[in-house]
Structures are given as structure tokens and as C-alpha cells.
C-alpha positions as CSV (number, residue, x, y, z in Angstrom):
1,X,7.7,-16.8,-1.9
2,X,4.3,-16.2,-3.6
3,X,1.3,-14.3,-2.3
4,X,-0.3,-17.5,-1.3
5,X,2.8,-18.5,0.7
6,X,2.7,-15.1,2.4
7,X,-0.9,-15.4,3.4
8,X,-0.2,-18.8,5.0
9,X,2.9,-17.6,6.8
10,X,2.7,-17.1,10.6
11,X,4.0,-13.7,11.5
12,X,4.8,-12.8,15.1
13,X,4.5,-9.5,16.9
14,X,7.2,-7.1,15.7
15,X,7.7,-9.0,12.5
16,X,6.7,-8.3,8.9
17,X,6.7,-10.8,6.0
18,X,6.5,-9.5,2.5
19,X,6.6,-10.5,-1.2
20,X,7.1,-8.5,-4.3
21,X,4.6,-9.9,-6.8
22,X,5.2,-7.9,-10.0
23,X,9.0,-7.4,-9.9
24,X,9.1,-3.7,-8.9
25,X,6.3,-2.0,-7.0
26,X,3.6,-4.5,-6.2
27,X,4.2,-5.6,-2.6
28,X,2.1,-7.6,-0.2
29,X,3.0,-7.3,3.5
30,X,1.8,-9.3,6.4
31,X,2.1,-8.4,10.1
32,X,0.8,-10.4,13.0
33,X,-2.7,-9.1,12.4
34,X,-2.9,-7.2,9.1
35,X,-2.4,-7.8,5.3
36,X,-1.6,-4.8,3.2
37,X,-1.1,-4.7,-0.6
38,X,0.6,-1.9,-2.3
39,X,0.1,-1.0,-6.0
40,X,-1.6,-4.3,-7.1
41,X,-1.0,-4.4,-10.9
42,X,0.0,-7.1,-13.4
43,X,-1.4,-9.7,-10.9
44,X,-4.4,-12.1,-10.8
45,X,-6.7,-10.6,-8.1
46,X,-7.8,-14.1,-7.1
47,X,-4.4,-14.6,-5.3
48,X,-5.5,-12.0,-2.7
49,X,-7.9,-14.1,-0.5
50,X,-7.2,-12.0,2.6
51,X,-6.5,-8.2,2.5
52,X,-7.1,-5.5,5.1
53,X,-5.9,-2.6,3.0
54,X,-4.7,-1.7,-0.4
55,X,-2.4,1.3,-0.8
56,X,-2.0,3.1,-4.1
57,X,1.0,5.4,-4.6
58,X,-0.1,7.1,-7.9
59,X,-2.3,6.9,-10.9
60,X,0.0,5.4,-13.5
61,X,-1.2,2.1,-15.1
62,X,1.7,0.2,-13.6
63,X,0.6,1.2,-10.1
64,X,-3.2,1.5,-10.3
65,X,-5.2,-1.2,-12.0
66,X,-8.9,-0.3,-11.4
67,X,-10.1,-3.8,-12.2
68,X,-7.7,-5.5,-9.8
69,X,-8.5,-3.0,-7.0
70,X,-12.2,-3.4,-7.5
71,X,-12.1,-7.2,-7.6
72,X,-9.9,-7.5,-4.4
73,X,-11.9,-4.9,-2.5
74,X,-15.2,-6.5,-3.5
75,X,-14.0,-9.9,-2.4
76,X,-12.3,-8.9,0.9
77,X,-14.1,-5.6,1.9
78,X,-10.7,-4.0,2.4
79,X,-10.0,-0.4,2.8
80,X,-8.4,1.4,-0.2
81,X,-6.0,4.2,0.6
82,X,-4.8,6.3,-2.3
83,X,-3.3,9.6,-3.5
84,X,-5.9,12.1,-4.6
85,X,-5.7,11.5,-8.4
86,X,-6.1,7.7,-7.9
87,X,-9.0,8.4,-5.5
88,X,-10.7,10.4,-8.2
89,X,-10.4,7.4,-10.6
90,X,-11.4,4.8,-7.9
91,X,-14.6,6.5,-6.8
92,X,-16.7,4.5,-9.3
93,X,-15.1,1.2,-8.4
94,X,-14.9,1.3,-4.6
95,X,-17.6,2.0,-2.1
96,X,-17.2,5.5,-0.6
97,X,-17.0,4.2,3.0
98,X,-14.0,2.0,2.0
99,X,-12.0,4.6,0.0
100,X,-9.7,7.2,1.6
101,X,-7.8,9.9,-0.2
102,X,-4.5,10.9,1.4
103,X,-1.9,13.6,1.1
104,X,1.6,14.1,2.5
105,X,1.5,14.3,6.2
106,X,-1.6,12.1,6.7
107,X,-1.7,9.1,8.9
108,X,-4.1,6.1,8.6
109,X,-4.6,3.7,11.5
110,X,-5.4,0.1,10.4
111,X,-6.1,-1.4,13.8
112,X,-2.6,-1.7,15.1
113,X,-0.8,-0.9,11.9
114,X,0.0,2.8,11.1
115,X,0.5,4.1,7.6
116,X,2.3,7.4,7.3
117,X,1.9,9.2,4.0
118,X,5.1,10.8,2.8
119,X,6.2,12.8,-0.3
120,X,7.4,11.4,-3.5
121,X,9.7,12.7,-6.3
122,X,8.0,11.3,-9.3
123,X,7.3,14.3,-11.6
124,X,5.2,12.6,-14.2
125,X,2.5,11.7,-11.6
126,X,-0.1,14.2,-10.5
127,X,0.2,13.9,-6.6
128,X,2.3,10.8,-5.9
129,X,3.0,9.6,-2.4
130,X,5.2,7.1,-0.6
131,X,4.2,5.1,2.5
132,X,5.9,4.2,5.8
133,X,4.1,1.3,7.2
134,X,4.6,0.6,10.9
135,X,3.5,-2.8,12.1
136,X,2.6,-4.0,15.5
137,X,5.7,-3.9,17.7
138,X,7.2,-0.9,15.8
139,X,8.8,-2.6,12.8
140,X,8.7,-0.2,9.8
141,X,8.7,-0.6,6.0
142,X,9.3,2.4,3.7
143,X,7.6,1.8,0.2
144,X,9.1,4.5,-2.1
145,X,7.3,3.3,-5.3
146,X,8.7,5.2,-8.3
147,X,10.2,8.0,-6.4
148,X,13.6,9.3,-7.3
149,X,15.9,10.2,-4.4
150,X,15.3,13.6,-2.9
151,X,16.8,15.5,0.1
152,X,13.9,15.0,2.5
153,X,14.0,11.2,1.9
154,X,17.0,11.0,4.2
155,X,15.0,12.9,6.8
156,X,12.1,10.6,6.4
157,X,14.4,7.6,7.0
158,X,15.9,9.3,10.2
159,X,12.4,10.1,11.5
160,X,11.3,6.5,11.4
161,X,14.4,4.8,12.7
């Protein structure tokens, strides 16, 4: 499935369709009413014709591409949610009212889809995060990005099942 296929897919209440577009961390998800893109790198920004939110997990080049984020945000008007270090870098590229810095424990409500910000075990990054995305109807996706396993990861899994 391609991003274009995903965007044209009908998704029912309680369902999530997704595609990995850069072979490891770049994921586009679609619920019945929302399109979310996580870590859009190594991708043509023109494939994202419809996006409600971009989530960035950390500042490394293979997770944060300022040019792609800026192009997609400009075209779609989407909200950009990011860890604090990525936020610092994105401030010049994304309008202030469309950019949100998050930390572990935060929640972002995307009109029916909730994004829970969880910790990450990725020591080279400044303040990396992971995301639990809860779609309409309660279906959940845990995007762990580059995180290595850690004890609390199991607890996060239990909390959201």
C-alpha cells in the first residue's frame, strides 16, 4: 500500500489503516476521520495531500526533515506535534499556532483521536518520545520510533490494552 492508496481507503469507526513509507519509522495512519503522519523523512511531501497532524519523535535527521514538515504543513494546515528539541528546530518553519511541543505524560486531542506522549529509550536523542495514538472507537497504535526496550514499555502496553 502507498500513501496515496491509504488516503483513498475508506476507514470505518474503530478501524485504523496505516502504511510505512520509509521502511522503518515513517508511518501514515488513517482513522475514520483523521490522517496522522509520524516522522516524515525520505519521502516526497507531495504524496501527503490530506494530513491533520504530523508527529515527530525526536530531532535526528532520519525522523525530522524540516523541509518535508514545512511543505506538508503549508499545504494542509495540519498541526505539528513534536518533542521539545524538534520544536526548537521547527519554530522557524511552522506557524506558532500550528506547532505544539510535548513531553512525556502529555495528551493531545485531535478531534476524536487522542495522542498520548510516552517515554522513549533512545539515548543519543535529546528528549525523544513515543506516541500511543487512540482512534475513534478506541483502537490504539503504539509508535515506538527508535526506542530500545525498557521496563516501563511493558507497563505502557498494559495501560493501553
